[in-house]
N, C-alpha and C positions, 0 to 999 in steps of 0.2 A: 504494500500500500504506500503510495507516494505521500511524503510528509508535506503538510500544508505550510506554506510560507506567507508572510505578510510584509509588504513593502512599507517601511517606516520612514525612509527618506527618498524623495523622488525629485530630481531636477529635470526639467524638460525645456530644451532649446533656450537656455538662458544667455543673455548678452549683458555683460557688465563692463562699465567704463570707469577709469580714473581720469576725471576731467575729459579732455578730448580723446584720450587713449582708449581704444577698444580692446580691452585686455582679454575678455572671454567672449568667444564668438560661437554661439549655438551649442553650448555644452548640455549633454543629457547623461544622467547616471542614476543609479538606484542603489539602495542598501536595504536588505531585509532585516526584520527584527532579530536581534541576537547575533548578527553577523559582525565580523571585524573586516573592514574593507580599507584598502590603502589607495592613495593616489601617488604614483611615482612619476618623476619627470625631471628634466633639467631645471636649473634655477631660472625663474622669470617666465615660466610657461603659464602660470595662473593657478597653481595649486593652493597657495594661501588665499588668493582672491576667491576661490571656490568656497572655502570655509567662511570667509567674511561675507560672501553673498548669502549663504544659508543663514547666518546670524543677523542679517540686516544691517551690518556695519558698512558694507559697500553694496547696497541693494541693486539687483539687476534692473536694467531699463526695460527689458522685455523677457518673455518666457515665464515659466512658473516654477515655484518651489513648494512642494507639498510635504507635510509632516503628518504621518498616520492618515493620509488621505485629505487633510485639510490644507487649503491653499494659504500659505503664510507670506506670499510675495508682498513686499512693501510694509510688512509689520515692523514696529519699532523693536530694537534689540531686546529690551527688557521683557516685552510681551513674548518674544520668541523663546527667551530663556525660561519663562514661566510655563512653557510647553514641555519642560523637562529636558532641555538641551544645555549642556555645559560646553563652553569653548575654552580651551587652554592654548593661548597663543604662544608662538615661539619666543616672544620677548618676555613672557611670563607676567609682566605688568604687576609686579609686587609693589604695593603702595608704600613709598618711603615715609618715615615718621609714624607709621602704624606698626604695632607689634604683630608677631605671628598670629596670635589669637584674634586681634582686631581685623587682620586681613581675612581670616576665616569667617569671622562674624559677618562681614560685609556681604558674603554670598549665602548666608544661612537661609534656607527655605525648609521649614519643618514638613515632615512627611506624616500623613495620617496612618501609614502602614507601620506595622511592627518591624523593628530592625532597620529603620531609616538611618541615614547618615547624620551624625551629630559630632560634637567635639570629641566625645569619648571614643567613638568608632574611628574617627580620623586619626586620633592619637595612637590607637591600637595599631593602625596600619603604618603610621609614620612616627615611631617613638621619638625621633630626633625633634620633631615639632613640639611635642610635649615638653621636652627638655629645654627648648628655646622659646616657649610660648610668650614670654615677656620681652623677648629681644626684637629690635627693629627688623622687620622682615627683609628690608633691602640690604641688611648687612650679612645675611646668610650666604653660604657658599653657593656656587652654581647648582650643584646637585640638590642642596637643601631647598633652594628657591624653586626648583622643578617640582620637588615633592610638595611644597607649599601650594604651588599653582594647581597641581592635580587635586590636593586635599581641598582647596578652596572650591574647585569645580564640584567635588563630591558633596560639599555642604549644601548645594542646591538640590540634592536628591534627584539627580538626572536619570533618565532612561537612555539618553543618547549622549555620547561624548565626541566632540570634535577636537582632535589633538594634533597640534602643528609642531613638527620637528622636536619631539620630546628629548632626543639625544643631543641636540645642538649644544656645543660647548662643554660636554661632559667627558670625563675620562672613561676608558673602557670598563672599569670596575663599576662606576656609577651608571653607565649605560645598561649594564647587566642587571643592576639593582632596579632601575626604573622599568626595564623589560619585565622582570619577574612580578613587580607590583601590577603593571597593566594586565599581564596575562592572568593573574589571580582575580582581578576585577572582572575580566571577561568570563572566566570559567565559573566563578562562585557567586557573582552578583548580577549576571544577566545583562550587562551593559551592551548596547549597540555602539560600535566604534567606527568612525570615519577618520582615518589617519593619514597625515601628510608627513613624509619622512625621507630624507636623502640617503640614510643608511639602509640600503635595501636588504642587507643581511638581517638587520633587526626587524625590518618590515615583514620578511618572510617568516619570522618566528612568531609574529603577532597576528597578522591578517591571513584570512583564508582566500580572499579574492582581491585582485589588483587591477586598477585602471592605469594604463601607461599613457601619460598625457604629453602631447606635443604642443607646439606654439599655439597661442590664442585659445588655450583650453580645449584643443581638439583631442578626443580620445582616439589614439592610434591602435590600441590593442587592449583587450581584457583577458585576463588569464587567472587560473587558480594557482595556488602556491606550488603544487606538485609540478605543473608545467614549467614554471619559472626555475624551480630547483633542478629540473632535468635538462633545461636548455638556457643557460645563462647568457647565451648570445642574444636572446630577446632583450634582456636587461641592458646589455652592453650597447645594443643598437639604439635604445631609447634614452640611455643615461650618459653615454660616453660624450665627452666634450669634443 
């Protein structure tokens, strides 16, 4: 019997601009509930803009974005976040002058469900944040800031996480630590993940399906992890400078 799937994110022919620059031209993609999907591609092709388009930070001029079947195109970012979507940008956007705990508090959105994310659960996942909860968040190390950014996203009790370059600027040891945390969230907490990441080896360990993006947001290939692991020439073709 075929397992029933449900599309939770759907982009259809979106066109997004930065001023006069037409960055994304006709992008369509989808993510099923509980999937971990990546967008791979060279720098500047529109990967981050795709996530920003979904969050309403750089809304598309045309096309549609649907979350769980509801058209959210043109919605304000806070309204989109309230749909249960967490966005963790590559810059992390830790607020200087605010403690770790205050950074987490800003994103707090209580869940009516038992076992929702709160300070206690985030600190269980990231003990270092508990140890530094009174410290200015902007003074944390790069790896700690990444953990704070993910923890802050979880404080909104999301069903969907948009994660942009989580390994950026991290040492190999910290990359592995972040990988294990994300994988655990996927396996044990049922998050749906749309991931942008330059480190394709990390991506293959996290996502099960991959969009290979060319210039202007054009999807040049879609593949499963098994296909990419068996034929790295596909990745080299799309990622080599």
